SEBALUM-35212 format. One line per field, with one value per residue (C-alpha): residue in one letter; chain; x, y, z. Coordinates in steps of 0.2 Angstrom, whole numbers, m for minus. Layout:
<koldos>
rest = [a / ...] $
kette = [A / ...] $
px = [X / ...] $
py = [Y / ...] $
pz = [Z / ...] $
</koldos>
This chain:
<koldos>
rest = [m / k / i / t / g / v / r / s / s / i / v / a / v / q / r / n / r / a / l / r / t / a / y / g / e / m / p / a / t / t / t / v / i / a / q / v / f / t / d / e / g / i / t / g / i / g / q / t / v / a / p / a / p / w / y / g / e / t / a / e / s / i / k / v / s / i / d / r / y / l / a / p / a / v / d / g / l / n / p / f / a / i / e / d / l / v / v / r / m / h / k / a / l / r / g / a / t / y / a / m / t / a / v / e / f / a / l / w / d / i / k / g / k / a / l / g / v / p / v / y / e / l / l / g / g / q / c / s / q / g / a / p / l / h / a / f / v / e / r / e / s / t / e / l / t / a / a / r / v / a / e / l / a / d / q / g / w / t / w / f / k / t / k / i / g / f / g / v / h / a / d / l / d / w / y / a / g / l / r / t / a / v / p / e / g / l / q / f / q / l / d / g / n / t / s / y / a / l / g / e / a / i / q / t / l / t / q / i / e / s / i / g / g / v / a / i / f / e / q / p / v / r / h / l / d / e / m / s / t / l / a / t / r / l / k / t / p / l / q / a / d / e / l / l / t / n / p / r / t / v / y / e / i / a / r / a / q / g / a / h / v / l / h / f / k / i / h / k / y / g / g / l / l / q / a / k / r / m / a / a / v / a / e / a / a / g / l / e / i / s / i / a / p / y / f / d / i / m / a / a / a / a / a / h / l / a / a / s / t / p / n / i / r / w / p / a / g / f / s / d / m / n / d / t / f / l / v / e / p / y / l / p / n / g / q / i / m / e / p / p / s / e / p / g / l / g / v / l / l / d / e / d / k / l / a / q / s] $
kette = [A / A / A / A / A / A / A / A / A / A / A / A / A / A / A / A / A / A / A / A / A / A / A / A / A / A / A / A / A / A / A / A / A / A / A / A / A / A / A / A / A / A / A / A / A / A / A / A / A / A / A / A / A / A / A / A / A / A / A / A / A / A / A / A / A / A / A / A / A / A / A / A / A / A / A / A / A / A / A / A / A / A / A / A / A / A / A / A / A / A / A / A / A / A / A / A / A / A / A / A / A / A / A / A / A / A / A / A / A / A / A / A / A / A / A / A / A / A / A / A / A / A / A / A / A / A / A / A / A / A / A / A / A / A / A / A / A / A / A / A / A / A / A / A / A / A / A / A / A / A / A / A / A / A / A / A / A / A / A / A / A / A / A / A / A / A / A / A / A / A / A / A / A / A / A / A / A / A / A / A / A / A / A / A / A / A / A / A / A / A / A / A / A / A / A / A / A / A / A / A / A / A / A / A / A / A / A / A / A / A / A / A / A / A / A / A / A / A / A / A / A / A / A / A / A / A / A / A / A / A / A / A / A / A / A / A / A / A / A / A / A / A / A / A / A / A / A / A / A / A / A / A / A / A / A / A / A / A / A / A / A / A / A / A / A / A / A / A / A / A / A / A / A / A / A / A / A / A / A / A / A / A / A / A / A / A / A / A / A / A / A / A / A / A / A / A / A / A / A / A / A / A / A / A / A / A / A / A / A / A / A / A / A / A / A / A / A / A / A / A / A / A / A / A / A / A / A / A / A / A / A / A / A / A / A / A / A / A / A / A / A / A / A / A / A / A / A / A / A / A / A / A / A / A / A / A / A] $
px = [m58 / m39 / m23 / m12 / 3 / 10 / 22 / 31 / 40 / 51 / 48 / 53 / 41 / 48 / 43 / 39 / 50 / 62 / 55 / 66 / 64 / 74 / 79 / 86 / 81 / 72 / 69 / 59 / 49 / 53 / 38 / 34 / 19 / 11 / 0 / m10 / m16 / m31 / m38 / m53 / m43 / m45 / m29 / m28 / m15 / m7 / 7 / 18 / 32 / 50 / 54 / 72 / 78 / 62 / 60 / 73 / 64 / 70 / 62 / 74 / 69 / 51 / 52 / 61 / 48 / 34 / 43 / 51 / 38 / 21 / 18 / 20 / 9 / m6 / m3 / m18 / m30 / m46 / m42 / m59 / m53 / m43 / m43 / m36 / m23 / m17 / m15 / m5 / 6 / 10 / 15 / 26 / 35 / 30 / 33 / 34 / 19 / 26 / 26 / 10 / 1 / 5 / m2 / m17 / m23 / m22 / m34 / m47 / m45 / m49 / m64 / m71 / m69 / m76 / m92 / m94 / m92 / m79 / m69 / m77 / m93 / m83 / m77 / m94 / m101 / m98 / m100 / m90 / m84 / m66 / m50 / m49 / m33 / m22 / m8 / 9 / 24 / 42 / 54 / 64 / 70 / 57 / 55 / 52 / 41 / 30 / 29 / 23 / 10 / 4 / 2 / m8 / m18 / m24 / m30 / m41 / m30 / m30 / m21 / m3 / 9 / 27 / 43 / 52 / 66 / 81 / 87 / 79 / 85 / 83 / 65 / 60 / 68 / 61 / 43 / 43 / 48 / 35 / 21 / 25 / 26 / 10 / m8 / m18 / m30 / m19 / m15 / 0 / 3 / 21 / 29 / 45 / 47 / 53 / 69 / 67 / 73 / 60 / 68 / 71 / 53 / 46 / 58 / 54 / 36 / 30 / 38 / 32 / 14 / 15 / 19 / 2 / m6 / m2 / m16 / m7 / 11 / 15 / 25 / 40 / 47 / 51 / 44 / 26 / 31 / 38 / 23 / 12 / 23 / 23 / 4 / 3 / 14 / 6 / m11 / m10 / m16 / m2 / m3 / 5 / 13 / 29 / 22 / 8 / 10 / m5 / m20 / m11 / m1 / m17 / m23 / m7 / m7 / m25 / m21 / m6 / m15 / 0 / m10 / m26 / m25 / m18 / m9 / m12 / 0 / m8 / 7 / 15 / 2 / m1 / m16 / m34 / m40 / m27 / m30 / m49 / m46 / m34 / m48 / m60 / m49 / m46 / m65 / m68 / m55 / m62 / m47 / m49 / m38 / m30 / m24 / m9 / m15 / 2 / m1 / m7 / m14 / m10 / m20 / m35 / m34 / m33 / m48 / m58 / m54 / m57 / m74 / m80 / m72 / m82 / m67 / m56 / m59 / m43 / m34 / m18 / m6 / m7 / 10 / 17 / 22 / 26 / 24 / 12 / 11 / m8 / m16 / m24 / m17 / m28 / m30 / m40 / m57 / m53 / m48 / m55 / m47 / m63 / m63 / m66 / m83 / m78 / m76 / m61 / m49 / m55 / m38 / m29 / m11 / m1 / 7 / 17 / 25 / 28 / 36 / 48 / 53] $
py = [m136 / m139 / m129 / m136 / m124 / m107 / m97 / m81 / m68 / m53 / m37 / m19 / m5 / 12 / 28 / 45 / 52 / 44 / 41 / 50 / 45 / 45 / 27 / 32 / 35 / 22 / 26 / 10 / m3 / m21 / m32 / m51 / m56 / m73 / m83 / m98 / m110 / m122 / m138 / m128 / m115 / m101 / m92 / m80 / m66 / m58 / m46 / m40 / m28 / m31 / m17 / m22 / m5 / m6 / m23 / m35 / m44 / m44 / m49 / m64 / m70 / m68 / m78 / m92 / m92 / m94 / m107 / m118 / m117 / m109 / m117 / m135 / m131 / m126 / m138 / m150 / m141 / m132 / m113 / m108 / m114 / m98 / m100 / m117 / m113 / m98 / m109 / m122 / m108 / m102 / m119 / m121 / m105 / m95 / m76 / m76 / m63 / m53 / m69 / m76 / m60 / m63 / m80 / m76 / m61 / m74 / m86 / m72 / m68 / m86 / m87 / m71 / m76 / m93 / m86 / m71 / m58 / m45 / m48 / m35 / m45 / m59 / m48 / m42 / m32 / m14 / 0 / 14 / 19 / 13 / 19 / 38 / 46 / 61 / 68 / 63 / 75 / 70 / 78 / 90 / 108 / 119 / 128 / 111 / 104 / 120 / 120 / 102 / 106 / 121 / 110 / 97 / 110 / 116 / 99 / 99 / 91 / 99 / 86 / 81 / 68 / 71 / 66 / 72 / 64 / 73 / 81 / 93 / 110 / 103 / 98 / 114 / 126 / 115 / 115 / 133 / 138 / 126 / 132 / 150 / 146 / 137 / 144 / 144 / 130 / 115 / 101 / 91 / 73 / 72 / 55 / 53 / 34 / 31 / 42 / 53 / 49 / 54 / 70 / 75 / 72 / 82 / 96 / 96 / 92 / 104 / 118 / 111 / 110 / 128 / 133 / 126 / 116 / 98 / 86 / 71 / 65 / 48 / 37 / 49 / 37 / 18 / 11 / 10 / 18 / 33 / 35 / 35 / 48 / 59 / 58 / 67 / 81 / 85 / 92 / 84 / 66 / 52 / 38 / 21 / 12 / 3 / m4 / m13 / m32 / m42 / m40 / m41 / m25 / m16 / m21 / m16 / 1 / 4 / m1 / 10 / 25 / 26 / 32 / 39 / 32 / 16 / 16 / m1 / m9 / m25 / m33 / m34 / m44 / m59 / m54 / m49 / m61 / m54 / m36 / m38 / m45 / m31 / m18 / m27 / m25 / m7 / m4 / m11 / 1 / 16 / 18 / 23 / 17 / 23 / 10 / 12 / 6 / 6 / 1 / m13 / m29 / m23 / m7 / m17 / m28 / m13 / m5 / m21 / m21 / m2 / m3 / m17 / m10 / 4 / 11 / 14 / 32 / 42 / 46 / 38 / 42 / 32 / 27 / 38 / 25 / 27 / 9 / m5 / m24 / m24 / m24 / m8 / 4 / 4 / 22 / 32 / 40 / 57 / 56 / 38 / 21 / 12 / m7 / m15 / m22 / m36 / m54 / m57 / m43 / m36 / m32 / m42 / m46 / m42 / m59 / m55 / m41 / m51 / m65 / m52 / m44] $
pz = [m49 / m45 / m45 / m58 / m56 / m51 / m60 / m53 / m63 / m58 / m67 / m64 / m66 / m70 / m60 / m68 / m55 / m43 / m26 / m13 / 5 / 21 / 16 / m1 / m19 / m30 / m49 / m51 / m41 / m43 / m42 / m43 / m53 / m49 / m61 / m53 / m66 / m64 / m73 / m79 / m89 / m77 / m72 / m58 / m56 / m41 / m38 / m24 / m22 / m16 / m4 / 0 / 8 / 20 / 26 / 19 / 6 / m12 / m28 / m29 / m11 / m15 / m31 / m22 / m8 / m21 / m32 / m19 / m5 / m8 / m25 / m19 / m4 / m15 / m30 / m34 / m21 / m23 / m26 / m19 / m1 / 2 / 21 / 20 / 7 / 17 / 32 / 21 / 14 / 32 / 37 / 22 / 25 / 40 / 38 / 19 / 18 / 3 / m7 / 0 / m5 / m24 / m23 / m12 / m24 / m38 / m28 / m26 / m45 / m49 / m37 / m44 / m62 / m59 / m50 / m62 / m49 / m44 / m29 / m18 / m19 / m11 / 3 / 9 / m5 / m10 / 3 / m5 / m22 / m18 / m11 / m9 / m15 / m12 / m23 / m20 / m23 / m22 / m10 / m21 / m19 / m12 / m29 / m38 / m25 / m25 / m44 / m44 / m30 / m40 / m56 / m46 / m37 / m54 / m58 / m42 / m29 / m11 / m1 / m4 / 3 / 3 / 13 / 28 / 38 / 30 / 46 / 58 / 51 / 33 / 36 / 45 / 32 / 17 / 24 / 29 / 12 / 4 / 14 / 10 / m9 / m11 / m9 / 8 / 10 / 4 / 16 / 18 / 24 / 30 / 30 / 40 / 37 / 55 / 52 / 68 / 85 / 98 / 104 / 86 / 81 / 96 / 92 / 73 / 71 / 85 / 75 / 58 / 66 / 71 / 53 / 48 / 34 / 40 / 39 / 47 / 51 / 45 / 56 / 60 / 73 / 73 / 90 / 97 / 114 / 104 / 94 / 109 / 117 / 101 / 100 / 117 / 111 / 95 / 90 / 73 / 70 / 68 / 56 / 58 / 44 / 47 / 64 / 55 / 50 / 57 / 67 / 83 / 79 / 75 / 93 / 101 / 92 / 98 / 116 / 117 / 108 / 96 / 81 / 75 / 57 / 50 / 33 / 25 / 13 / 10 / 1 / 18 / 27 / 16 / 6 / 7 / 21 / 33 / 28 / 31 / 48 / 52 / 47 / 58 / 73 / 68 / 67 / 84 / 91 / 82 / 70 / 52 / 38 / 22 / 9 / m2 / m20 / m28 / m46 / m58 / m50 / m32 / m36 / m41 / m25 / m14 / m23 / m20 / m2 / 0 / m8 / 4 / 20 / 28 / 39 / 24 / 23 / 23 / 7 / 1 / m14 / m31 / m37 / m51 / m64 / m82 / m86 / m84 / m86 / m89 / m106 / m102 / m88 / m72 / m67 / m54 / m58 / m52 / m34 / m31 / m36 / m41 / m41 / m58 / m60 / m71 / m63 / m52 / m49 / m66 / m74 / m88 / m88 / m104 / m105 / m121 / m112 / m96 / m107 / m114 / m98] $
</koldos>
């Protein structure tokens, strides 16, 4: 089997509610979908996101990376040789990990379809149901957030992720009001998106911690030495996110004791191979992982990785989207994102909708 072509497409997927973080507000998520074609008629699909406010990539830069550099690097080669193709893509455009992810996912999809097995079987076999989830609530007024928490709690959710990083006094007043307004026994994961200076983080998070109900703080500060210092000042676990890019960063976090849990966003790393390596380093260091499933093709890839990786045990939030580019929406089963059992990634692209976008 040989690769005969790669096509990339930019699409925007609308959210049910605008995502409001310390970086700004996003009513939609712009993604790039890759299709990898073969001479045997099997087409693989992959997807990545373009998080311009976070990391500087855009949908346009990702598409150029795929079309001009990565597609020629894999053209005419065996799609089963994923290790070799990843090396070739790195040589063609080192550092283009967001673009590489979309192509790499498609290679796994081809291999699974050709062999008649789901991708998790290619990654070591299934060892869990999939990616554990918590509920995600947008940062709105205390009243609106509390109402949304109550709505989701009635559906059985007990763990909620939401955003902080909007200023010391604003965060303290908001969380104190929220904690008072919701039932006891609910837990919150508070994500600061690196917005705090270290002194602000110590001042704010120690007070939030005393209010109670915090399961974990997700990367409140930007730098590793700050995370290490903060870990010594808090009783609540810390989760690293923005610091993670490759296996070396996992090693450095572990060595510096800068986090207790790692939050994987596999589109940042270049695909499943790199994420699997990072998980192995984390396991050696005694660190557990949550994995952001996002949506559509990315969610399927994340579920396959989670189902085949024993230290992905912490929950993460499923993206609240009101649109899909799949033939059938791919949704959680309760509080688990289970991998499809069909060959490959197990989800089907709506090619008519893609052509019209």
